[in-house]
C-alpha positions in Angstrom: 39.4 84.1 83.2 39.3 87.3 85.2 38.7 85.3 88.4 41.7 83.1 87.7 43.9 86.2 87.2 42.7 87.7 90.5 43.4 84.4 92.3 47.0 84.4 91.0 47.4 88.0 92.0 46.2 87.3 95.6 48.3 84.2 95.9 51.4 86.3 95.2 50.2 89.4 97.1 53.4 89.7 99.1 55.6 89.7 95.9 53.4 92.4 94.4 53.5 94.3 97.7 57.3 94.2 97.7 57.5 95.3 94.1 55.1 98.2 94.7 57.1 99.2 97.8 60.4 99.2 95.7 58.8 101.3 93.0 57.6 103.9 95.5 61.0 103.6 97.2 62.7 104.5 94.0 60.6 107.7 93.9 62.0 108.5 97.4 65.5 107.9 96.2 65.0 110.1 93.2 63.6 112.8 95.4 66.8 112.6 97.5 68.9 113.0 94.4 70.0 109.4 94.1 69.9 106.8 91.3 67.3 104.1 92.1 68.9 101.5 89.8 72.4 102.0 91.3 71.0 102.1 94.9 69.1 98.9 94.5 72.0 97.2 92.6 74.3 98.0 95.5 71.7 97.1 98.2 70.7 93.7 96.9 74.1 92.9 95.2 76.0 93.4 98.5 73.3 91.7 100.6 72.8 88.6 98.5 75.6 88.2 96.0 78.7 89.1 98.0 80.1 86.5 100.4 80.6 88.8 103.3 77.4 90.7 102.6 75.4 87.5 102.5 77.0 86.3 105.7 75.8 89.5 107.3 72.3 88.9 105.9 72.3 85.4 107.4 73.4 86.8 110.8 70.4 89.2 110.8 68.1 86.7 109.3 68.4 84.4 112.3 66.7 86.6 115.0 64.1 88.0 112.5 63.1 84.5 111.4 62.7 83.3 115.0 60.9 86.5 116.0 58.6 86.1 113.0 57.7 82.6 114.1 57.1 84.0 117.6 54.4 86.2 116.1 52.9 83.6 113.7 52.0 80.9 116.2 50.0 83.2 118.5 48.3 84.7 115.4 47.1 81.3 114.5 45.3 81.2 117.9 43.9 84.7 117.4 46.5 86.5 119.5 48.8 89.3 118.5 52.2 89.0 120.1 54.0 92.3 119.8 56.3 91.4 122.7 58.9 89.6 120.7 61.5 92.2 121.5 61.1 91.8 125.2 61.0 88.1 125.0 64.2 88.2 122.9 65.9 90.2 125.6 64.8 87.8 128.4 66.0 84.9 126.4 69.4 86.5 126.1 69.5 87.2 129.8 68.5 83.7 130.9 70.9 82.0 128.4 73.8 84.3 129.5 73.2 83.4 133.2 73.2 79.7 132.2 76.4 80.2 130.2 78.3 82.2 132.8 77.2 80.8 136.2 76.4 77.1 135.8 79.1 74.8 137.0 81.6 73.3 134.6 80.2 70.3 132.6 80.4 68.8 129.1 80.1 71.5 126.4 77.2 69.7 124.7 75.1 69.5 127.9 76.0 73.1 128.9 75.1 74.4 125.4 71.8 72.5 125.6 71.0 74.0 129.0 71.8 77.5 127.7 69.4 77.1 124.8 66.7 75.7 127.1 67.3 78.5 129.6 66.9 81.1 126.8 63.7 79.5 125.6 62.4 79.4 129.1 63.1 83.0 129.6 61.1 84.1 126.6 58.3 81.6 127.4 58.0 82.9 131.0 57.9 86.5 129.7 55.1 85.6 127.3 53.2 83.6 130.0 52.3 86.9 131.8 50.2 88.4 128.9 48.9 84.9 128.1 47.4 84.3 131.5 46.0 87.9 131.7 44.4 87.4 128.3 43.0 83.9 128.8 41.7 84.4 132.4 41.1 88.2 132.7 40.4 89.2 129.1 43.2 91.9 129.2 44.4 92.9 125.7 47.6 91.1 125.0 48.9 93.8 122.6 49.0 96.4 125.4 50.6 94.0 127.9 53.3 92.6 125.5 54.2 96.0 124.3 54.7 97.4 127.8 56.7 94.3 128.8 59.2 95.0 126.0 60.4 98.1 127.9 60.6 96.3 131.2 62.7 93.5 129.7 65.1 96.0 128.0 65.7 97.8 131.3 66.1 94.6 133.2 68.9 93.5 130.7 70.4 97.0 130.9 70.5 96.6 134.7 72.1 93.2 134.6 74.7 94.1 131.9 75.6 97.3 133.7 75.3 95.9 137.2 75.8 92.4 138.7 76.9 90.8 135.4 79.1 93.6 134.1 82.7 92.7 133.4 85.1 94.5 135.7 86.6 97.5 134.0 84.3 97.3 131.0 83.9 100.7 129.3 80.3 99.9 128.3 77.6 97.8 130.0 78.3 94.2 129.0 79.0 90.9 130.7 82.0 88.6 130.8 82.5 86.7 127.6 80.9 83.3 127.4 83.2 80.2 127.3 84.6 79.4 123.8 82.9 75.9 123.6 79.5 77.5 124.0 79.8 79.6 120.9 77.6 78.4 118.0 79.4 76.9 115.0 79.9 79.1 111.9 78.4 77.9 108.6 79.9 80.4 106.1 83.5 81.1 106.8 85.1 83.6 107.1 81.8 85.4 107.9 80.0 85.5 111.2 77.0 83.5 109.9 76.2 80.8 112.5 74.1 77.7 112.8 71.2 79.5 114.4 69.7 80.4 111.0 69.6 76.7 110.1 67.8 75.9 113.3 65.3 78.6 112.5 64.6 77.2 109.1 64.1 73.7 110.5 61.7 75.1 113.2 59.7 76.8 110.5 59.3 73.6 108.6 58.3 71.7 111.8 55.8 74.3 112.7 54.3 74.3 109.2 53.8 70.6 109.3 52.4 70.8 112.8 49.9 73.5 112.0 48.8 71.8 108.9 48.7 68.1 109.6 48.3 67.6 113.4 45.5 67.8 115.9 47.6 70.4 117.7 47.5 72.7 114.6 43.9 72.0 114.0 43.0 73.0 117.6 45.1 76.1 117.3 43.6 77.2 114.0 40.1 76.5 115.2 40.6 78.7 118.2 41.9 81.5 116.0 39.1 81.3 113.5 36.2 80.9 115.9 36.8 80.5 119.7 33.1 79.8 120.3 33.0 77.0 117.8 36.3 75.6 119.2 34.8 75.6 122.7 31.7 73.9 121.4 33.9 71.3 119.8 35.4 70.5 123.1 38.7 72.4 122.7 40.1 74.1 125.8 40.3 77.7 124.3 42.2 79.1 127.3 44.8 76.4 127.3 45.4 76.9 123.5 45.8 80.6 124.0 48.3 80.2 126.7 50.2 77.5 124.8 50.4 79.6 121.7 51.9 82.5 123.6 54.3 80.3 125.4 55.6 78.7 122.2 55.9 82.2 120.6 57.8 83.5 123.7 60.1 80.5 123.6 60.9 81.1 119.9 61.6 84.8 120.6 63.8 83.8 123.6 65.7 81.4 121.3 66.4 84.4 119.0 68.0 86.2 121.9 69.9 83.1 122.9 71.4 82.8 119.5 72.4 86.5 119.5 74.4 85.8 122.6 75.8 82.4 121.7 76.3 83.1 118.0 77.0 86.8 117.5 77.8 88.9 120.6 79.3 86.3 122.9 78.3 88.5 125.8 75.2 90.1 127.2 75.2 93.7 125.9 73.0 96.6 126.9 70.6 97.4 124.0 72.1 94.6 121.9 69.0 94.1 119.6 68.5 96.2 116.5 64.7 96.0 116.8 64.6 92.3 115.7 61.5 91.6 117.7 59.6 94.3 115.8 61.0 93.2 112.5 59.6 89.8 113.3 56.1 91.3 113.2 56.8 92.6 109.7 58.2 89.2 108.6 55.0 87.4 110.0 52.8 89.9 108.2 54.6 89.4 104.9 54.3 85.6 105.3 50.5 85.9 105.9 51.0 84.0 109.2 52.2 80.9 107.3 55.4 79.5 109.0 56.7 78.1 105.7 57.0 81.6 104.2 58.6 83.2 107.2 62.2 82.2 106.2 61.7 84.0 102.9 60.3 87.2 104.4 63.0 87.1 107.0 65.7 86.7 104.4 64.3 89.7 102.5 64.1 91.9 105.5 67.6 90.8 106.6 69.0 91.7 103.2 67.5 95.1 103.4 69.1 95.7 106.8 72.5 94.2 105.7 72.7 96.3 102.5 71.3 99.6 103.8 74.6 100.9 105.2 76.6 99.8 102.2 74.0 101.5 99.9 74.4 104.7 101.8 78.2 104.6 101.6 78.2 103.7 97.9 75.5 105.9 96.6 74.8 108.6 99.3 71.2 107.4 99.6 70.1 107.6 103.3 69.6 104.2 104.9 66.3 105.4 106.3 64.9 104.8 102.8 65.1 101.1 103.7 62.9 101.7 106.7 60.4 103.5 104.5 60.4 100.5 102.1 59.8 98.1 104.9 56.8 100.2 106.0 55.5 100.4 102.5 55.7 96.6 102.2 53.4 96.3 105.3 51.1 98.9 103.9 50.7 97.2 100.5 50.3 93.8 102.0 47.6 95.1 104.2 45.9 96.7 101.2 46.1 93.4 99.2 44.5 91.6 102.2 41.7 94.1 102.3 41.1 93.7 98.6 41.1 90.0 99.0 38.5 90.2 101.7 36.4 92.5 99.6 36.7 90.1 96.6 35.6 87.2 98.9 32.5 89.2 100.0 31.6 90.0 96.4 32.1 86.3 95.4 29.7 85.3 98.2 27.1 87.9 97.1 27.4 86.7 93.4 27.1 83.1 94.5 24.0 83.9 96.5 22.5 85.8 93.6 23.1 82.9 91.3 21.5 80.5 93.7 18.4 82.7 94.0 18.2 83.0 90.2 18.4 79.2 89.9 15.6 78.8 92.4 13.4 81.3 90.5 14.1 79.4 87.2 13.2 76.1 88.7 9.9 77.6 90.0 9.1 79.0 86.6 9.8 75.7 84.9 7.7 73.8 87.4 4.8 76.3 86.9 
């Protein structure tokens, strides 16, 4: 009975981690002189039950969801992609170039080329750490982290230099053509179709990772590269492929920010969505099917934070603390699960030994 209860607890570890983070967050709100019930009521009420607030949540969910998937796929191959932010910026840059400088053509073809260009930008940026990891053994965490800053400065140069609109008071490019803007899905809010694309991609990746040889090879490399190599799987190719797919997804997040939200290439346009994707992937336990849920939760926190501050006086930085607490509690639950697995193995081994001893006694 106890084992069954523990199994249920571990199966819902993210939910328990979120609940624990909200409880600790309420202590922080009380310490700041606020009312936790009113603060959370405003936070979640505005983010999920108000039309305009929910529209804002969906707008923020789109890049977090895609950036989360950009972390999940490399994780399945044993790689930690912390370069989603830079890949997102490069996707925005490449898609903006395609939107503004390709010759006139049918809008559907032009939009498709913009999307493909954005994905290519993110994939090419992820290819650098992928090759260095696969063929030189250089830590992908360090390389992807440093590439984030290079990408951000490249976009700043482009938006404030060759692509800058004449007379613009702030570094941003010319507005993209009207027919390249993504369709809206929740009028009169700014929620666009990019979030639906992200959900569909999450489902496709879940099926691929669970039921195809591609997913089997990727998971095998992540669990045990030596065993995968022994089984005939090209480990280096799987590593490179996982990072390229992750980079393309992050690039798509940047593409949708340009085509669905900003309609221009802005300097410093991302609110840290690439890093939020790491949290979303962590909350989803590297399972693509759960990334939309974790992305929705994180997007709701971001969307409701400012409204909570204006309505209750509670600092929006409390939301950042809650997000960090979620990560901490999820990590703790994973550690407990690992410890429980070790103890289960020890107890199983002990039972086997006792069974062998009993059989020897009965035979004697």
